[in-house]
C-alpha positions in Angstrom: 90.6 238.8 149.7 91.8 235.3 149.2 94.6 234.0 151.4 97.8 233.7 149.2 98.5 230.1 148.6 95.1 228.9 149.8 94.6 227.3 146.4 97.8 225.3 146.8 96.8 222.2 148.8 99.5 219.7 149.4 98.5 216.1 149.7 101.5 214.4 151.2 99.7 211.3 152.1 98.0 209.8 155.2 101.4 209.2 157.0 102.1 213.0 157.1 102.7 214.3 160.7 101.9 217.9 161.7 104.7 220.1 163.2 102.8 220.1 166.5 103.1 216.3 166.8 106.8 216.4 167.5 107.2 219.8 169.0 109.4 219.3 172.1 110.5 221.5 175.0 113.4 220.6 177.3 113.9 222.7 180.5 116.9 222.3 182.7 118.3 224.2 185.7 121.8 225.5 185.2 123.8 224.1 188.1 127.3 225.2 189.3 129.0 222.2 187.6 127.9 223.6 184.3 130.0 226.8 184.7 133.1 227.7 182.8 136.1 229.5 184.2 134.3 232.8 183.8 131.4 231.7 186.0 128.9 231.5 183.2 127.3 228.3 181.8 129.7 226.6 179.3 128.7 226.8 175.7 129.4 223.1 175.3 126.6 222.3 177.9 124.1 224.3 175.8 125.2 222.6 172.6 124.8 219.2 174.3 121.3 220.1 175.4 120.4 221.4 171.9 121.6 218.1 170.4 119.5 216.2 172.9 116.3 218.2 172.2 116.9 218.0 168.4 117.2 214.2 168.7 114.0 213.9 170.7 112.1 216.1 168.2 113.4 214.4 165.1 113.0 210.9 166.4 109.4 211.5 167.4 108.6 212.8 163.8 110.6 210.1 162.1 109.6 207.2 164.4 113.1 205.9 164.4 116.7 206.7 165.5 118.2 209.9 164.1 121.7 211.2 164.0 123.0 214.8 163.8 124.8 215.6 160.5 125.2 219.4 160.7 124.4 222.4 162.8 123.7 225.9 161.5 123.7 229.2 163.3 125.0 228.6 166.8 125.4 232.2 167.9 125.4 232.9 171.6 123.5 236.1 171.8 123.6 236.5 175.6 125.4 234.5 178.4 123.5 232.0 180.5 124.0 232.3 184.3 124.2 229.5 186.9 120.8 229.3 188.6 118.8 230.2 185.5 116.2 227.9 184.0 117.0 227.2 180.4 114.2 226.0 178.0 115.0 224.7 174.6 112.0 224.7 172.2 112.4 222.5 169.2 110.2 221.9 166.1 110.6 220.2 162.8 110.9 223.0 160.3 111.7 220.9 157.1 111.8 217.4 155.9 113.6 215.9 152.9 113.5 212.2 152.0 115.6 211.0 154.9 116.6 214.2 156.6 114.9 216.7 158.9 115.8 220.2 159.9 115.0 220.9 163.6 114.8 224.6 164.6 115.7 225.3 168.2 115.0 228.4 170.2 116.8 228.7 173.6 115.6 231.0 176.4 117.0 231.5 179.9 114.8 232.6 182.8 115.9 234.2 186.0 113.5 232.6 188.5 114.0 235.3 191.1 113.3 238.3 188.8 111.2 236.6 186.2 113.4 238.1 183.5 113.5 236.0 180.3 116.2 236.4 177.6 116.6 234.8 174.2 120.1 233.2 174.1 120.2 231.1 170.9 118.5 230.1 167.8 120.0 227.1 165.9 119.2 224.6 163.2 120.1 221.0 163.4 120.0 218.8 160.4 119.2 215.2 161.3 119.1 212.0 159.3 116.8 209.1 160.1 118.4 205.6 160.3 116.9 202.1 160.1 117.9 199.0 162.1 120.9 198.5 159.8 122.1 202.1 160.2 121.0 203.0 156.7 119.2 206.3 156.0 115.5 205.7 155.9 112.6 207.7 154.6 110.8 210.0 157.0 107.1 211.0 157.0 106.1 214.2 155.1 105.5 217.3 157.2 101.9 218.7 157.5 102.1 222.5 157.6 99.2 223.6 159.8 99.9 227.3 160.1 101.4 230.2 158.1 104.4 230.1 160.6 105.0 226.4 159.7 105.0 227.3 156.0 107.3 230.2 156.6 109.8 228.1 158.5 109.7 225.4 155.8 110.4 227.9 153.1 113.2 229.5 155.1 114.8 226.1 155.5 114.7 225.5 151.8 116.4 228.9 151.2 119.0 228.2 153.9 119.7 224.8 152.2 120.2 226.5 148.9 122.5 229.2 150.3 124.6 226.6 152.1 125.0 224.6 148.9 126.0 227.8 147.0 128.5 228.8 149.6 130.1 225.4 149.7 130.5 225.4 145.9 131.9 228.9 145.8 134.2 228.3 148.7 135.6 225.1 147.2 136.2 226.9 143.9 137.9 229.8 145.7 140.2 227.3 147.6 141.1 225.6 144.3 142.0 228.9 142.6 143.8 230.5 145.5 147.5 230.9 145.0 149.4 231.7 148.2 151.9 234.0 146.5 149.2 236.1 144.9 147.2 236.5 148.1 149.8 237.1 150.9 149.2 240.9 150.6 145.7 240.3 152.0 147.3 239.6 155.4 148.9 243.0 155.6 146.3 244.5 157.9 145.4 241.4 159.8 146.5 240.4 163.3 149.0 237.8 162.2 152.8 237.6 161.6 154.5 235.8 158.8 157.5 233.6 159.4 159.5 232.3 156.5 157.1 230.3 154.4 158.0 227.3 152.3 155.6 227.7 149.4 156.7 224.5 147.6 
């Protein structure tokens, strides 16, 4: 049986770079100064590390400076403890003309017990810049495996859903009249003061 899609051969050009070329892993020990008031590693520390590995991965593929323009799906599935080794594994999942989507999986390992837990999966959209701080074209992405192709397609779908959500939400904001929607707050955990609806 033929492999679905095997007859679809992309020819992105000789400057295409495979996903494996820029795949990057950053591992860091979680030290006490990273802790929040609850004694766990502060989420901001993890976000900073994710941004760092996203830059390294994107810049390697693009061959130039890259900036973060948006972040999707920062959900902290499990807490990270002081003393654990955190590894952030990044790969380019999608490229547009000047933008790249870097997928990041974060795991934390307890070095004493060997226990490994998946704490985050996030998607950073980066834009490549030239020497004049203008967006610049990035190399096409060579998809070497079925997993590479799946992630590229998922990124396309995520981009489409994000655009649809933004359009629908903007339309809803435009149409929303406060006086007609105050009843929606009845069962929410909020209290209304006197509102000036002018």
